[in-house]
N, C-alpha and C positions, 0 to 999 in steps of 0.2 A: 460601459461595454466597449471593448477594443475591437474595432473592425479592421481587418487587413484588406489590402487592395484585392487580394485573391478572393475575398468573400463578397465583394460588391456585386459581381455578375450573378452569383447564386442568389443573393438577397433580392436583387432586382427581379430575377425570373420568378421568384415566389410571390413578391408583392405587386408587381406590375399588373398581372391579370385581375387582381382583386381591387384595383384602385377605384373602379367605378361604383363598387358596392360597399366598400369599407373605408371610412375616413382615415383610420389609422394607417392603412396601406398607402393611401394617397399621400399622406403626410410623410411617410417613410420614403416614398419615391421622390418626393420633393427634397428631402434631406440628401438622398443619393445624388440627385441632380446638382445640388449645391456642392457636394463633396467632389463630384467630377469636375465642376467648373474650377474649384480651388486647385485640384490636381493639374488641370490644364494650364492654369496660370503659371505653375512652376515647371512646366514642361519646356525643354530646351529646343524644341523644333521651331520651325517658322511660325509666326503668330497666327497665320491663317489656318494652319494645320493642327494647332494645339488641342482644340476640343476633340476633333476627330481622332487624333492619336490617343488621347486619354480614354475616350470611349472604347476604342478597339483594345487597348491594353487591359482594360478592366472587364472585358467580356460582356459588355452591355450592348444589345442590339441598337445600332445607331438610329434606325427608323423609329423604334419605340421611344427612345429618348426624345427625339424631336417631336414626335406626336404628343407625348406627355407634356412637353414644354408648351406646345400650342394649346392643349387643353387647359392648362393652368392660366395662360394669358387670356383665354376666352372667358374665364370665370370672372 
């Protein structure tokens, strides 16, 4: 499946709410987080702003992304 940058925000918004009840949605969100981190590594802005810039450009709510990352680390 070929996912474009413009699809990431839409996919996140459909999978994120289901992450707590559906393992497949949780894994999909994890994949999206990894994709965002990869995109951020290739971003040309300052290192401190790379992740934030990538999240904004992909239309993923920053607070949700960080909340999900904390949930994953707590497991």
